[in-house]
C-alpha positions as CSV (number, residue, x, y, z in Angstrom):
1,M,0.0,0.0,0.0
2,K,1.5,3.3,-1.1
3,K,1.9,6.1,1.4
4,Y,1.1,9.8,0.7
5,I,2.6,13.1,1.7
6,G,0.5,15.7,3.3
7,C,1.9,19.2,3.5
8,D,0.8,22.3,5.4
9,L,2.0,25.5,3.8
10,G,1.9,27.9,6.7
11,G,3.0,31.5,6.8
12,T,5.7,30.6,9.4
13,N,6.4,26.9,8.8
14,L,6.3,24.3,6.1
15,R,5.3,20.9,7.5
16,A,5.4,17.6,5.5
17,A,4.1,14.4,6.9
18,I,4.1,10.9,5.4
19,V,0.6,9.5,6.0
20,D,-0.8,6.0,6.0
21,V,-4.2,6.8,4.5
22,E,-5.6,3.4,5.5
23,N,-5.7,4.3,9.2
24,A,-4.7,8.1,9.1
25,S,-1.5,7.6,11.0
26,V,1.4,10.0,10.6
27,I,4.4,7.8,10.0
28,Y,7.1,10.5,9.8
29,Q,7.0,14.3,9.6
30,M,9.4,17.2,9.3
31,S,8.9,21.0,9.7
32,I,11.1,23.8,8.4
33,P,10.7,27.6,8.3
34,T,8.7,28.9,5.3
35,L,10.9,32.0,4.9
36,A,8.0,33.4,2.8
37,R,9.6,36.8,2.5
38,E,12.1,35.2,0.0
39,G,9.2,34.9,-2.5
40,H,7.2,32.1,-4.0
41,D,10.0,30.6,-6.2
42,A,12.3,30.2,-3.2
43,V,9.5,28.7,-1.1
44,M,8.6,26.2,-3.8
45,R,12.2,25.1,-4.1
46,R,12.3,24.6,-0.3
47,M,9.1,22.6,-0.5
48,G,10.4,20.3,-3.2
49,N,13.6,19.6,-1.2
50,L,11.6,19.1,2.0
51,F,9.4,16.4,0.3
52,L,12.4,14.5,-1.1
53,Q,14.2,14.8,2.3
54,V,11.2,13.5,4.3
55,I,10.9,10.4,2.0
56,E,14.7,9.7,2.5
57,S,14.6,10.4,6.3
58,A,11.6,8.0,6.7
59,G,13.7,5.3,5.0
60,L,11.4,5.1,2.0
61,K,11.9,5.4,-1.7
62,K,10.2,7.7,-4.1
63,E,8.2,4.8,-5.6
64,D,6.7,4.1,-2.2
65,I,4.9,7.4,-2.3
66,G,1.6,7.7,-4.2
67,G,1.5,11.5,-4.4
68,I,1.7,14.8,-2.5
69,G,-1.1,16.9,-1.2
70,I,-0.6,20.6,-0.2
71,G,-3.0,22.4,2.1
72,V,-2.8,26.1,1.1
73,P,-4.0,29.0,3.2
74,G,-6.0,31.0,0.7
75,V,-7.8,31.1,-2.6
76,L,-6.9,28.5,-5.3
77,D,-7.8,27.5,-8.8
78,L,-8.0,23.8,-8.4
79,E,-8.4,23.1,-12.1
80,K,-5.2,24.9,-13.0
81,G,-3.4,24.0,-9.8
82,E,-2.6,27.7,-9.2
83,T,-2.6,29.8,-6.1
84,L,-4.7,33.0,-6.6
85,F,-4.6,34.9,-3.3
86,L,-2.7,33.8,-0.1
87,P,-3.4,36.8,2.3
88,N,-0.9,35.7,4.9
89,L,2.1,35.3,2.6
90,P,4.2,38.2,1.3
91,G,3.3,39.0,-2.4
92,T,-0.1,37.0,-2.0
93,W,1.0,34.5,-4.7
94,P,-1.3,35.5,-7.7
95,H,-1.4,32.9,-10.4
96,V,1.6,30.9,-9.0
97,P,1.7,27.4,-10.7
98,L,2.3,25.6,-7.4
99,R,1.0,22.1,-8.4
100,D,3.0,21.8,-11.6
101,T,6.1,23.2,-10.0
102,I,6.1,20.7,-7.2
103,T,5.4,17.8,-9.6
104,K,8.4,19.0,-11.7
105,L,10.7,19.3,-8.7
106,T,9.8,15.9,-7.1
107,G,8.5,13.8,-10.0
108,L,5.4,12.9,-7.9
109,P,1.8,13.7,-8.7
110,T,0.7,16.7,-6.7
111,A,-2.7,18.2,-5.8
112,L,-3.7,21.4,-3.9
113,L,-6.6,22.0,-1.5
114,N,-7.4,24.9,0.7
115,D,-6.0,24.3,4.2
116,V,-9.3,24.3,6.1
117,R,-11.0,22.2,3.4
118,S,-8.0,19.8,4.1
119,I,-8.9,19.9,7.9
120,T,-12.6,19.3,7.0
121,Y,-11.8,16.3,4.9
122,G,-9.5,14.9,7.6
123,E,-12.0,15.4,10.4
124,W,-14.8,13.9,8.2
125,S,-12.8,10.9,7.1
126,F,-11.1,10.0,10.4
127,G,-12.0,12.5,13.2
128,A,-15.0,14.3,14.7
129,G,-17.0,14.3,11.5
130,R,-16.8,10.5,11.0
131,G,-19.9,8.6,10.3
132,V,-22.3,11.4,9.2
133,D,-23.0,12.5,5.6
134,T,-23.2,16.3,6.1
135,V,-20.7,18.3,8.2
136,A,-19.8,22.0,8.6
137,V,-16.3,22.8,10.0
138,F,-15.3,26.2,11.5
139,A,-11.5,26.5,12.2
140,I,-11.0,29.3,14.6
141,G,-7.4,30.5,14.5
142,T,-5.6,33.6,13.2
143,G,-8.6,33.8,10.8
144,V,-11.8,31.8,10.7
145,G,-11.6,29.1,8.0
146,G,-14.3,26.8,7.0
147,G,-15.3,23.7,5.0
148,L,-18.4,21.6,4.1
149,V,-19.0,18.0,3.4
150,V,-22.4,17.6,1.7
151,N,-24.0,14.2,1.2
152,G,-20.7,12.4,1.6
153,Q,-18.7,14.7,-0.7
154,L,-16.3,17.5,0.1
155,H,-18.0,20.6,-1.2
156,L,-15.6,22.5,-3.5
157,G,-17.8,25.0,-5.3
158,I,-16.2,27.1,-8.1
159,G,-12.5,26.3,-8.4
160,G,-12.4,25.1,-4.8
161,T,-13.7,28.3,-3.2
162,G,-16.9,26.8,-1.7
163,G,-17.1,26.5,2.1
164,E,-15.6,29.8,3.2
165,I,-18.1,30.0,6.1
166,G,-15.8,32.1,8.3
167,H,-16.7,34.9,5.8
168,T,-20.4,34.8,6.2
169,T,-21.7,38.2,7.2
170,I,-23.0,38.2,10.8
171,D,-23.5,42.0,11.0
172,F,-23.9,44.0,7.8
173,N,-22.9,47.1,9.8
174,G,-19.9,45.4,11.3
175,P,-16.2,46.2,11.1
176,R,-14.1,45.7,8.0
177,C,-12.7,42.2,7.7
178,G,-9.2,41.3,6.3
179,C,-11.0,39.9,3.2
180,G,-12.4,43.4,2.4
181,N,-16.0,42.7,3.4
182,Y,-17.7,44.1,6.5
183,G,-19.0,42.2,9.5
184,C,-17.6,38.8,8.7
185,L,-17.5,36.2,11.4
186,E,-13.7,36.3,11.2
187,A,-13.8,40.0,12.3
188,Y,-15.6,39.0,15.5
189,A,-14.4,35.6,16.6
190,S,-10.9,34.9,15.3
191,A,-8.0,34.5,17.8
192,P,-6.9,38.2,17.3
193,A,-10.6,39.3,17.8
194,I,-10.9,37.4,21.0
195,A,-7.5,38.7,22.3
196,A,-8.6,42.2,21.4
197,M,-11.7,41.8,23.6
198,G,-9.3,40.9,26.5
199,M,-7.0,43.9,25.7
200,K,-9.9,46.3,25.7
201,A,-11.1,45.0,29.1
202,V,-7.7,45.5,30.7
203,A,-7.1,48.8,29.0
204,Q,-10.5,50.0,30.4
205,G,-9.3,49.1,33.9
206,L,-12.0,46.5,34.5
207,T,-11.4,44.1,37.4
208,T,-10.3,40.9,35.8
209,R,-7.8,38.1,36.3
210,I,-6.7,38.8,32.7
211,S,-4.7,41.8,34.0
212,E,-2.7,39.7,36.5
213,L,-2.1,36.8,34.1
214,C,-0.7,39.0,31.4
215,E,1.3,41.0,34.1
216,Y,-0.4,44.2,32.7
217,D,1.3,43.7,29.3
218,L,-1.4,43.8,26.7
219,N,0.8,42.1,24.1
220,R,0.8,38.9,26.2
221,I,-3.0,38.5,26.0
222,T,-4.0,35.5,24.0
223,P,-7.2,33.4,23.7
224,E,-5.5,30.8,25.8
225,L,-4.7,33.3,28.6
226,I,-8.4,34.5,28.5
227,A,-9.6,30.9,28.7
228,K,-7.4,30.3,31.8
229,A,-8.9,33.3,33.5
230,A,-12.4,32.1,32.5
231,L,-11.7,28.7,34.0
232,D,-10.7,30.5,37.2
233,D,-14.3,31.8,37.2
234,D,-13.4,35.3,36.0
235,E,-16.7,36.9,34.9
236,I,-15.1,39.2,32.2
237,A,-13.1,36.4,30.7
238,K,-16.2,34.1,30.7
239,D,-18.2,36.9,29.0
240,I,-15.6,37.2,26.2
241,Y,-16.0,33.5,25.4
242,E,-19.8,33.8,25.7
243,R,-19.6,36.6,23.0
244,A,-17.3,34.7,20.8
245,G,-19.6,31.6,21.0
246,L,-22.6,33.8,20.3
247,Y,-20.9,35.1,17.1
248,I,-19.9,31.6,15.9
249,G,-23.3,30.4,16.9
250,I,-25.0,32.9,14.6
251,A,-22.9,31.7,11.7
252,A,-23.6,28.1,12.7
253,A,-27.3,28.8,12.9
254,N,-27.2,30.1,9.3
255,M,-25.4,26.9,8.3
256,C,-28.2,24.8,10.0
257,V,-31.0,26.4,8.0
258,A,-29.0,26.5,4.7
259,L,-27.4,23.1,4.8
260,G,-29.0,21.0,7.6
261,P,-25.6,19.5,8.8
262,R,-25.7,16.5,11.1
263,R,-22.6,17.8,12.9
264,I,-20.8,21.1,13.3
265,V,-17.1,20.7,14.1
266,I,-15.2,23.5,15.8
267,A,-11.4,23.2,15.0
268,G,-8.4,25.4,15.2
269,G,-6.3,26.6,18.1
270,V,-9.2,28.5,19.8
271,S,-11.3,25.3,19.9
272,R,-9.0,24.1,22.7
273,A,-11.1,26.2,25.0
274,G,-13.7,23.4,24.8
275,D,-17.0,24.0,26.5
276,L,-16.2,27.7,27.2
277,L,-16.7,28.1,23.5
278,L,-19.0,25.2,22.6
279,A,-21.7,25.8,25.2
280,P,-22.6,29.3,23.9
281,I,-22.5,28.1,20.3
282,R,-24.9,25.2,21.1
283,R,-27.2,27.6,23.1
284,T,-27.2,30.2,20.3
285,I,-28.2,27.6,17.7
286,R,-31.0,26.3,19.8
287,E,-32.3,29.8,20.5
288,R,-32.2,31.0,16.9
289,V,-33.0,28.0,14.7
290,T,-36.7,27.2,14.5
291,V,-37.3,25.7,11.0
292,M,-35.3,22.5,11.2
293,P,-34.8,19.9,13.9
294,V,-31.8,21.7,15.6
295,D,-31.8,19.2,18.5
296,Q,-30.4,16.7,16.0
297,V,-27.4,18.8,15.1
298,E,-24.3,18.0,17.2
299,V,-21.7,20.7,17.9
300,V,-18.4,19.0,18.7
301,Q,-14.7,19.8,19.1
302,S,-12.2,18.5,16.4
303,Q,-10.4,15.3,17.2
304,L,-7.3,15.2,15.0
305,G,-5.7,18.3,16.4
306,D,-2.7,19.7,14.5
307,N,-2.6,16.7,12.2
308,A,-6.1,17.2,10.7
309,G,-4.8,19.2,7.7
310,V,-1.9,16.9,6.7
311,I,-4.0,13.8,7.1
312,G,-6.9,15.3,5.2
313,V,-5.0,16.5,2.2
314,A,-3.0,13.2,2.0
315,C,-6.3,11.3,2.0
316,W,-7.7,13.7,-0.6
317,V,-4.8,13.0,-2.9
318,A,-5.1,9.2,-2.4
319,K,-8.8,9.4,-3.3
320,N,-8.3,11.6,-6.4
321,S,-5.0,10.3,-7.9
């Protein structure tokens, strides 16, 4: 049985993992700095070298590998195998032929997939979405990514752009989002948005454990630190997670009426807050959805953690190669 490589192209690190797609186990993985400021040609050369190196370091030969999948943080043209807009990488990579370049550098068939669609496919195949036919995934991190599985198929939409549910509008009068729209979920419930709520509370001089935990340095406030304060029963910290859960819950409620998912999976770094975040999401959905059997929709935390993306994109290549 051939193994497949799953790669996570991050703004900071490039991670390549050799995956056994039969049981979703990561056999071997390596990570190197992306050094994205050097430009896309240099990054692609580094990727090509990384893939050949990970095969060699795992004690495998190139013919043992069935293909390479790359999870990419941004907008792609899946038909052409090009990146169109990667907001977190310098130069934003317009019309970069990533798929064909990696195939040329490695001699292995390569496929691209958006990074959160990769997480979605991983969680649906082997994680928190397993066993149901329709799933919506919200990945809450630096941004809010999304992905949909509809009737047992990963929903790709036009050129692979379907499923960007982090950019559904939850307040048409809301603040500008990094994508250019106003009032997107991402502007309200991403990790920076949650941290900003904590910073505001401290800057206003409110009585909260957040101040002590960050030692009065606003730059040290993170969603993790706010979660710690909330678990210590700090009312302001709990309220921040209530609000973040409300915002995600509104977007999830919209997914319920539009799609009727059996399960909504909350992934990404912020999901580690667990029920601090999941409880208000569940409550908001129950309060706001009246036209479908919302009690049959499960809201769950992701299961595959940091490996969801590399597992998902490796499985995707295995299925489509």
